[in-house]
C-alpha positions, 0 to 999 in steps of 0.5 A: 939660609939667606935668600933676599931675592929668590925667596921673596919672589918665589912661592911665599915661605911658610910662617914662623913657629908659634911662640908665647904671645905674652912674651912677644907682647912684652918684648915688643912693648918695651921697644914701641911704647911711648915714654911715660907722662907729659914728656911721653906725649911730647916725644911720641911718634907712634901712628896710633898716638898721633892719629888719635891726637889728630882726630881729637884736635880736629874735633876741638876745631870743629867745635870752634867752627860750629860756635862761629856758625851759630853766631852767624845764624844768630846774626841772620835770624832777623832782618835788622840784626845788630848782634854782630857788627860788620867787621866782626861778622866778616871775621867770623864768616871767614874763620868759620870756613877756614877752620872747617876746611883747613883745621877740621876736614883735612886733619880729620881725614889725616888722623883717621888714615894715620891711625887705620892704614898700618893696621889695615895693611898689616904693618907696624907703623907708617914710613916716617913717624917723625914726619907725622909728629912734625905734621901734627905740631905744625897743624896745632901751632898754625891752628892756634895762631888763627884762633888766637887772632880771632880772639884778639879781633885781628882775624881775616875778614875777606872770606875763606877764599881771600880774593884779591884785591880785597885781601891786598894791602890797600883794602886790608891794611892790618895784619889780618890777611897776613895771619890767614896767609901765613897761618894756613901755609904753616898748616899746609906743611902738615897736609903735605907731610901727611900726603907723603907719609901716607903715599909711601906707606901704602906703596911700600909697607903693605904686608907681603903678598898684598898686591895693589889689586888686593888691598882694602878699598880704604887704602885705594881711597887714601892713595888717591887722596894723597896724590891729590894733596901732593898736586892740589896744595902747592898751587894754594901755597904758591898763591899765599906766598905770592900774595904775602910777597905783594903785601910785605914787599909790594911785588904786584902779582895781583895789582892791575895798575902795575900789570898784575891780575886778581884773577891769577889768585882765583886760578891758583886758589881754585886749582886747589879749591875744587880738588879739595872737595874730592880730597875731602870726599874720597876718604869718606867714601873709603869709610863707606866702602869699608863699613857697608860690606861689613854690615851687609855680611857680603863683599863689596860689589864692583871692586875693580869698577870702584878703583877705576872710579877713584882714579877717574875722579882723581884725574877729572878733579883737576880739570874743574877749577874754572867751575867756580869762575863762570862769571868772571868773563872768561871765553865762552869756549872755556866755559863750555869745556869746564861746564862739560867737565863739571858734569862728567865728574858725576860719572865716577861718583855715580859708579861708587854710589851704585856699587854701594847700593848693589852691596846693600841689595846683595847683602843682609844689611844690619841697621846698627848705628854706623848704618844710620849715618850711611843712610843719612849720607845717601839722602844728603849727598845725592841731593848735593850732587844734583844741585852740583850738576845744576851749578855746572850748567853755565846759564843757571850758574850765572843766576845762582852764583854767590847766592845762598843757593851755592852755600846750601849746595856746598854744605850738602856736599861737605856735610853729606859727603864727608861729615856723615860718612866720618861719623859712621867711621868714628862710631865704627872704629870707636871700640878699636880706639877705646876698647869700650862699647858705646852707650845705647840710645845716645848715638841714635838720638844724635843722628836724628837730631843732626839729620833733621837740623841739617835739612831744616837749615840748608834745604831752606837756604836753597830757597833763599838763594833762588829768591836772590839772597847773596851770601856773605851779607850781615843784614838785609833790611830791604828784603822782608821776603827772606825774614821767615826763611832765615829765621827758620834756617837759624832755628834748625841750625841750633837744632843741628848744633845740639845734635853734634853736641850729643854726638860728641857727648856719646863719644866721650861717655863711651871712652870714659864709661863704656863697658869693655868691648870684645875683640872684633865686635863687628865681625869685620873682615879686615886686618885692623880688627885682628888685634887687641883692643885698644891696639898696642903701638906695634899693632902686630906681634908678627907681620901677616903672611898671605895665608893669614891675610886670606882668613877673617880677622878673628881667625888671624888674631891668635896666630899673629899674636903668637908670632906665626907671621913674618918678623916676629917680636923685637929681638934686636931691640929696635923698631923694625918694619918690613918693606915690600915692592910697590906692585906685588908686595914682595919683601925687599928689606927690613927698615928701622924706624926712629923711636920717641924724640922731641925733634919734631916739636923743636922744628915746628916751634922754630918754624912757628917762630919764623912765621911770627917774626914775618907777621911782626914784619921783622924780615931780617930776623926772620931770615936768620931764623932759617939757620936753626931750621937748617940746623935741626933738619941736619940733626934730624938726618943725623939721628936716623937709626942704624943697625946694630950689625950688618947681618941679614935679619931672619924674617921667616924660614928660608927668608932673610933680608938686609936692613939696607937694601942692596938693590931697589929704593929706600923709604927715604928715596920714595919720600923724596920722589913724592916731595919732588912731585909736589915741588914740580906741581908748585913750579908748574903753577909758578910757570902758569903764573908767568904765562898768565901775567905775560899773555893773558893779563890785560894790564899795562905792558911790561916795561923795557928790560935791557940786561947785558945779554952776554953776561947773563947768558954766560953766567946762567950757562956757568950756573947750569954747568956747575950744577950739572957737574955736581949731578955727575959727581953724585952719579960717579960717587954712587958708582964708586961706592958700589965698587968699594972705592973712596968718594970723599974727594968726588963729593967735596968737588961736588959741594964746591961746584954747588957753592960756586954756582950759588955765589955766581947765581947770587951775583947775577941776581943782585947785579942784573935783575930789575926792581920787582916792585915796578911791574908784575912781570918783574915780580914773577921773574924775581919769584922764579929766580928766588925759587931756583936760588932756594933749590941751589942753596938746599943742594949746597947744604945737601952736598955738604951733609953727604961730605960730612957722612963720607968724612965720618966713614959712614959711606961704603958698599951697600951704605949710600947714606944720603948720597942717592937722595941728594943726587935726585934733588941735585938733578931736579935742581938742574932741571928747574933752574934750566926751565926757570931761566928758559921761562924768563928768556921767553918772557923777555922775548915776548916783551 
């Protein structure tokens, strides 16, 4: 019986009859396992493999960043130190912050989320496995560029925040700053890929019946983190692109002599930088909300209050960026607003802390190693939060700004709020990752060494900051009062480093020498422990039905392995997952995931080649490198798996679901919505830059621009009309497909309209735009035009791909291919092109 709708929305169908667990395992393992050898590591797209790879690589970069921190502390340990010269010290200082922020913290949380979420949500993989693999390779290659630059002595030295104008061509004439701008932007591809992957997976791949209000709190935290990454990283990417355009081509976005403003960089950077603190904190808090109730043998106190606090923190974090700019001379009313917002964000944080304390109070805490790190978090993070409230008060901030006090506060928040919880999480899930028990005693020793070393290092830095010691200085010959404090901080810094080394040694010895661990050694309630240790790539032999979600992990383990849940085994020889609705998690359709492939690595290598060519100032050749990028993306889409037949798939007795959704949204379309959300944030940041330079910047007035209004107006109207016609053709084509009509001619007309729009747009740009190097207003105008042109070019290629699908006979009733996704991109292109032209017109009128 086929009941794709009524059977899914009504009472949950019963589970499947039990089968032999070993046969199901062999059937699934043939489909989901990695290929053998080195080639298998290159082509793996399993979330389990990639999650572990992210975590391991992040710890390698953590070690590099830690070595740099030791060298910095060695330089500061004495008053007249000549251990490092000034240029090398600045490079080490910059790379320490950049590595810890961009190559350790974010990738570690990405890796842990990738590894755990499918297991917690009761599914077999993430929504876009190849996107996860692409993100990893971009992360590894981008990080390698930065580290190789450090070893070659050409690393950036302007600080991990790269403030203009110090990072401009005038004060940084080499490639050092370019390496940071391009390398970090390359790495951010990984962050945005992970954000899209995680958000779509949480919303669409939860086990049937697992409502949003019932999913583990860890998933709520990662959902908030993904939303913040989609909104927070685009301003940083925009700032990096604009600064690189200024350095490479002389477009003066940040040059005050030509109408630019260095404060624009600070606004764009801290629009990312302050949400970044909460992007790092939220996954760590998710670990705490998972570990604390399990080790207290009780349920978390205040589930609803914690969810509300997560949402409040996500919202409030984007209203605090001027918290870092109190001393730049902004109006006092703005200072008061951002000061109040900076203190207000302490409220949702306090809600979570009191919920965790209430859970500890209600339960029976077991003082096992993860709980040690939980207690270390409470001690450290609360102290960091208190100094954060102090820095939110404007008069105190004026005194302590850019001193060692701020450095101490930052490390109390980051190490207390991220590193300690992540260490608790790693020790908690190590038996799951390795299938082995830890070696007793070593982990406890590491905890105490790290705790004592950390507080000995950074508590004293509060004192040096209050005594006036600036940060980012290599020597202090005229300040003998700082000597003993710095020497003490350096001593304890080395103690802390020894503690981290012991912690990593503990993990390695557990993985190599630990005894076999029993299943679910913690007696945990969540689904991530309802499987073999270490888990197979497919996670579950069957998807947990509501009845199996309601019991403990130990009780659900055997029924899931025997196929008593939904969609048991892999009888069709393909990687199948169950897609559910956003709110109530009703089963909607079965999705087919791609198997092992080297395409992600190939695409990452081509993008890396583009980055290296730009670093070498070979801009024409770099532009040609975009051709293979487009070709590989085309091939990527062509390699999407297809169902062996059009028949519905039996998921459970009385429930059969299609492979292609007849109604509703595909995973690809959900991913496009997330991408366009990030894209819209990027565009909004660009319009913010336009408004800031036009209305706020105190530089010289915009030079006169007197274009042919009639020609420009007619050309702009023609471009928008052609793009709108393409959008209308896409909608018409979808309607005809539903009725079984032919759509090839309609789609060709849409592709032709896009191509003509691109040609007209290019002629307008070449013939009428002024030189973008003469003034910042011209530069930001050119940036908006380039943004719109890129979207029109992508829409043209997108429409050509859909035409190719129609030519191959791949479109029909219930088979829309890329048509629906292209129609969404096409509509977005019309909107941003229109808004961009309106912004340019408003700028011209204001001038």
